[in-house]
Each structure stands twice: as structure tokens, then as C-alpha cells.
N, C-alpha and C positions, 0 to 999 in steps of 0.2 A: 683338779687343782694341783698346784705345784708348791712344794715346800720353799719357804723363804729362809735362807741360812745366812743372811747378811752379817758380815763381820766374823763369821766362823772360818777358821784357818785349817785347811786340809792339805796334807802333804802326801802325794802319791809317789811311791818308791817302787819302780819296776824296770826291768831291762827292756821291756817292750812298750811302745807307745805309737800313736798316730805320727806320721801318715802310713804306717803299716796297714795293709788292706785286709788282712785276715788274722784270726786268732786273738791272742791276748792284747796285742797292741791296739787293735780296732776297738775293743770294749773299753780299755783304759782311756783312750782318747774321747770316746763318746761320754763316758762317765764324768771325766774331768771337765769337759765343756758344759755338760748339763749342770754340774754343780756351780760352775762359774756364772752361768746364766741365771742361777737361782740367787746370786749375790754372795756366794762363798769365795773366799780368797784361796785360790788353788795354786800350789806349787807342785811341779813334777820333776823328779830326778830320774833320768833314763839314759839309754844308750842311743847312738845314732840308729835310725831305722834300717833294718837289715833282713827282716823276716817276711816271707819264708824263703827268699832268694839266697840268703846267706851272702849278701853283697850289699855294701853300704849304698843307700840311695843317692842319686845325683844331688849335689848341693850340700851334702853333709860330709863330715870328716870323722874318721875313726881315731885320729891322733890328737885331737884337741878338744878342750871344753868349749861349749857355746851356750849362750843364754839368750832367750828370745821369748817375747810375749806373743802367744798364738791363740786367737779366739778367746781372749780373756784369761788365759792360763799362762803362768810363768814356767817355762820349760827350760831346764838345765840338762844338757846332754854331755855325757862323760866319755873320755877315751876308752875304747873297748876293742879287744882282739876279736875280729870276726873271721873265723876260718872259712875258706872257700869250699873246702871239702871236709865237713865236720865228722870226726869219729869220737870215741869216748874221751880220749885224752885231750883232743882239741876242744871239745865241748866244755870240759872241766876248766881248761885254761880260759876259755871264753867267759864262763860264769865268774871265775875268780878275778879276772882282769876287771870286769865291771864292778865287782864288790869292792876292790881296792880303790879304783879311781872314783867311784861314786861316794865312798866314805868321806872324801875330802869335800865334795859338794854337799853332802848331808850335814856335816858339822859346820859348814858355812851358813846353814840355815838356823843356827842355834839361837840367834837373836830374833828370828821371826816367831819363835815359840808357837808352833802349830798346836791346835787343839787335838788333832788326831793325825797319826802317821799310819798310812794304809800301805802295807807291804804286800806285794804280789809274788806268790811262789809259782814258778821258779823266779828267783834263785834263793836257796837257803843260805848261801854264802853271805848274803846281805843281812841276815836276821840278827846275828849277835850285836853288831854295832848299831843296828836300828833300835834294838831294845835298850841299849845303853843310852842312845840319844834321847829316847822317850823318857827314860828315868831322869836324865839331866834337865830336860826342859819341862817336865811334868805333863807330857802329852799322853793321851790314851793311845794304845797300840791295837791295830787290827791286822791280822794276817789273813789274806784272801788266797785260797788255794785253787788255782786254775788247773794246775797239774801236780799230782803227787810225784815229783820227779824221781825220788828214790824208788818208789814202787814201780814206776814206769821203766826205769833203767834196769832194775833187777828182774822185772817181769819179762822184759825182752831179752834177758841174758846177754846184755851188752858188756858185762864185765865177767870174764870167765877165768878162774884160776883156782888152785887148790885151797886158797885162803878166802874164797868168796864168801862162804857162810860166816866166817869170823868177822870179816869186814862188814857184812850186812848187819850183824847183830850190833856192832859198835856204832855204825851209822844210824841205825834205827833208834838206839838209846839216845843218841845226840838229838835226833829229830824230835823224839818225845819230850826231851827236856826243853827244847826251844819252843815247841808248840804250846806247852803249858804255861809259858811266861807271858803270853799275849792276853790282853783284856778280852778280845773277841777273836775267834777263829771262824771265818766264813768260807763257804765253798759253793760250787755251782750245782751240786746234786746231793740228794739225801744219802746216797750210797757213799759219797766222799765224806760227808759229815759223819757217817757211821764209822768210817775208817779213822777219822780224827778222834772220835769217842774211844775207839779201841786203843788208840795211841796215847790216851790219857787225858784228853781235853774234857773239862767238866761240862756237863749238860748246859748249865746256865751261861756258858761262854760261847756256845755254838750258834751260828747264824746262817740260815739258808739265803744265799744271794746268787740266783741263777743268771746265766747269760740271757740275752734278750734279742728282740728283733724290732726294727721300726716297722710296725705292722701297717702303717699308712703308706710309707714309701714302697715297701715290698708287699704287693697284693696281687691276687689272681687276675685283676683287670688290666694289668700291664701288657702291652702288645710287644711281643718279641720277634715279629716277622721281619722287621728291618735288619736286626742283628743276624737272624737266621739266614737271610739272603746274603748278607756280607760274608758269612762263613761258607757259602757255597752249598747250602743244604736245600735240596729240592722239596717241593710241597708234599710229595708222597713219602718222603723219608722220615724215619723216626730217629730221635736223638736220645742216647744214653749218656748222661753227664756225670763226671766227677770233677768237682771244683774245690780246691783247697791246697793244703800243704802236701808236698810229695816227699814223704820221709819214710824212715824204716818202720814206724809203728803202723802205717797204713796197710802195708802188704798189698800194694797195687798190682802186683803180678797177677792177682786173681782177676783183675779187670782185663788184662792182656789175654789171659786164658779164655775168658768169656768171648772177647772179640774174635779170637782165633776160631772158637767153636762156631760162632755165627758165620764167619767167613767160609769155613769148611762146609757148612750146610747150605751155602749159596744164598743166605738171607741178605741180599745186597741193599735192601731198603732200610737197614739199621746202621746208624753211624755212631761210633763211640768218640767222645771228646774228653780229654784230660786237661783241665785248665788249672794252671798254678805253677809254682816253683818250689824248690826244696832240695835238700841234701842228696836225694836219690833221683833227681830229675834226669840227669845225664845218663845214669845207668839204665833207667827205665826206657828212655828214648832209644838207647842203643839196643836194648832187648827187643823192643817193638820192631825196630828196623831189621834185626836179625831174623825175627819170626816172619817178616814179610806181611805185616798187617796193613792192608790197604783200606780197611774200614775204621781205622783209629787215627785220630789226629791230636796233636798237642797244641795248646794255645796258652799264651802268657796270661798272667793275672789281669783281670779286667778292672778298669776304673769303676769307682763306686756307682757312678751314674749308670753304668751298663749292667750292673749286677741284677736289678729287677728284670731287665729284658732277657738276660742270659738264663735266669731261673724260669722265666715264663715260657721260653721256647723249648725247654727240655721235656721230653715225654716221661723219662725215668731218671731219678737222681740216685747217686751212689754215695753211701757213707760207709767207708770200708776201714776196718781196723783189724790188726792181728789178734789172735787169741791172747787173753790175759791182760789186755790194755784198756778195755772199755770203761772200767770203773776207776782206773787211775787217770784217764784222760777222757773227759766227756767231749765229743766233737761239737765245736761251736758252729760249724757250717749247717748243722741240722736246724737251728732256729730259723734261719732265713728260708730254707726249703719249705718248712711247715707254713711260714707266713705267706709264701707264694702259692700255697695249696698244691704243692708238688707231691708226686708219687715217689716215695723214697724206699730204697732197700738199705737196711742197716745191718751190719754184721756185728753180733754181740753174743756172748755166752748167756746161758739161761739164768745165771745168778746175778746178772747185772741189772742196773736200774733201767737201762735202755730196753731190755727185754721185759721188765715189769711194767713199763709205761704202756707198751703196745698191748699188754694183757689187760690193763685197766681201761685203756681207751682204744678199743678195736678199730682198725682201719686207719689210724693216724700215720702209720708207716708199716712196712713189712720187715720183720726181724728174723734173721737166720743165723745159724752158727758160722763163725769165721773160718776161713781157710778151707772151704769146701767148694771147689770149682764147679762140680756138677749141680749142687744145690743152688749155687749163686747164678749159674746160667739159667736154670729153670725159673728162678725167681724173677729174673729180668724178662723172660718171655711172658710170664703171667702178668707182670706189672705193665708191660707194653700193651697187652690185650685190655687190661683194666683201664689204662689211660686213654685208649682209643674210644671206649664207651663212656668214660667219665673224665674229661680233660682236667677238671679241677677236683682235687681231693678235699671235699668239704670237711671231713673229719680233721685233716691236718690244719686247715685254715681256722676252724673253730677252736682247736687246741691252742694255736698261736694267739688268737685274740684273747682267750681266757687266761693263759698262763705266761705268755712271752712278750707282752706289750712293754716297750721300753720305759715309758713314763710311769706306768703302774709299778714296775719292778724297782725303779730307782726311788720313787716316793716311799715305797714300803721299806726299802733299805734304810733310808734316812729315819723313818719312824722307829724302826727296830734298833738302830744305833742309839737314837735318843733314849729309848726305853732301857736298853742294856747298859749304857754308859752313864745315864743319869741326866736329868734336865739341867743341872748346874754346869754340865760340860758342854752340851749341845742345846743351845737356846733356839727353838724353832717357832715360827709363827705361820699359820696358814695364810696363803696368798691366793686370792681368787682372781 
């Protein structure tokens, strides 16, 4: 059954939105359209699509506002600075430019009087005016944390100076103040909710709202042989696949190290593919070329229709992150890998939720310490052997069906919002 939210006004405020194919934009688009199909009046304020390529998609402009109704959703796109080669300063300008331009669009919705304003972090720059807007129109406020951007930034040591600790304390205090002003703070993992709790958010305002997968569309029965053939992969060859954002936090140099080791050992039947775009794409391609890797290829982001085939044809999937990132940024790509019944290798520290999940549900994926090339290579060899004997990872598929089904998660989210915000705010009726 699907919830009927007829007449309910929902404003989604996020820098990322469909037609971005990966990460936050993908989930925002799916949620907004799901709500619209349920009868909700959905408005979206966002930037032109640009992630993970860091390049504005064809047909969109970074310089002007646009308004369009897409699949039942009213989408307003705002001028945003999109750096072709992002670094810390350019990223901050990127986020700030969206916060400034989108504030005009936000207050242009003041007479729409949404019932709920759903702000997605990143970016925190949007939060102060979003809270002011909610107060003016009487809307309930939800902050959904996809990334703890401050934790991720300082965890990766992207800002280095003698005043770093002082800045961190100041920014952390500001973050705490803003978090505690929302009616609900939701996030995609229990570990991230624990971080929010430590930052001062009251227990009764926390809401678990995980990322999901379309478990019907992405399933183990999909045939990937046609795509495999188009990529020039022979029947006897094995595929090790990384698909997603190519950024600093992934540490994909470890994948190149593994490919080099396999090449040195003469294991010519193993092919490595890195599929995606991102800020470090050019650098990684250059490094692979300099290393002389003949067993590794780069492919562009695939259309959504090709994603199930791509996942189905891989023997081993890689979910790679640097040390210290896993609980600040939970990898969204993992949901679809599990739905496809894939054999995944995930790099995460022992204190992270990713590590705890595999302890609670053995076999769902293989979890190893980050930034350990020898351990990583050995894990790939073991997973290749496992996938040969068991092409479908039943434990992964069962986990996806039980915990990652899109309709179940979104229905539960609506029910919880109703409960925590009160029935006088969100009037829902079951629709069979």
C-alpha cells in the first residue's frame, strides 16, 4: 500500500537533483516523484545538474533561473558556480553561490506556504535562511543529512593551517546550533544519527531515513551479457567493477594498485573497470596511463537503464573510501550492489556502521580496513573465487529485500514524519 498525501505541500531544498545519475541527486529525484505520484504538491529548489562530472549537463544553464514541471514536480533551478576542477576554496564558493541564488527562489515560494521544508545537507549554507523561511510561513522543518560535510572535510584534512582547530571548534558550534533548530533531523545511517545526537539533537527529533534501491528493477535475474560483450569482455574473463563518483574521499589509487598487482602476476583473465566521473577523474586516468595498466579501463557514467546490466555482469564490486570517511559519508552505490546480489568489497574502519552491518549479517559483503593495498588485493582474489562458485550473493539480495526496498522505506518515512510532526500537520490516508 502507498500513502495518499493529497493536498500536502512538500518543498525539497537541495543542491542536487535528478537527472543526476548517482548520489544525492538520484535519491532526491526518486523521492520527489514518488511523493508527487502519491498526490503531494512537490516543489524543488535546486542547482543545474552537474554531479559527479562537475560539469553542467547539456540543456541546462549555470547562469540563469529556470522553472519546469517534471514528472509532476515543480522544479526551480538556480544559478550556481560549478568549478571544473574543485578544491576546498572552489567548493566553498560553489556551495555559497547556490545558497545565495536559491534564497531568492526560496522566498519566492512564500505564498505557496509548504507544510514541510525538507533541506538536504550538503549544504549548511542554505540552512539559516531555510529556518527563517519556515518560521515565516509556519512550515515544519526537516534537515536530511546525506553527508556530514564538516566532518568529511576535516576528516580528510582538506583544510590545513595553524588555525585549523580553532576554525573547527567555531564551525562545529555553528553546526550544533543550526541542527537543534530543526523539527526533525534525519539521516541515512544509525551511526550518522548518533553523530547528530552527540552534536546536540534531541532523541525525539531524530529520524532514520536510509537510502534505498528499486529491488524490482535491479535484481539478480538481469542479463548483463550483451553489455559485457559491448565492452569487449570475453566469456572467460572476470570483471572487477567500481562504479560511482571519482573523488578525493574514495581513494581509488588502491584500485590501481590492485590492478597493477594482478598485471604483474600475469592474471590476464581479470579486467578492472572504473565507471563514473568526478573531480579526480583526470588525475586517476593519468596515473593509470603512467603505470601502464593494460587490464584497467575507464567508462563514463551509464544510463539508468544500463545500470542493472552493468551490476549483473560484474563478478566483484568495489566500494572504496579513505580512512575516516565511512561514517561521515555512507556510500549510496552499495544499495544497488546488494539489490543485484553482488559480491562487494567495502573498505571501512572497525568502528563504522558498514563494519557492524557485515558483523550482524555475515556474507552480505566483505569489509576490510581502508588504504591497505595488500589486504585489498587478497580480498579481490577471494571474492573472485567465491563469485565463481556462487554467482549470486543470496545474503546480499535478502538484505536488500528486507531493508532497502524503495516503497517500504518511503512509506515508513511518511508514517514517521506523520507521527513526529503530528497528524494535524500531515493528514494521511491509506490508499490501497
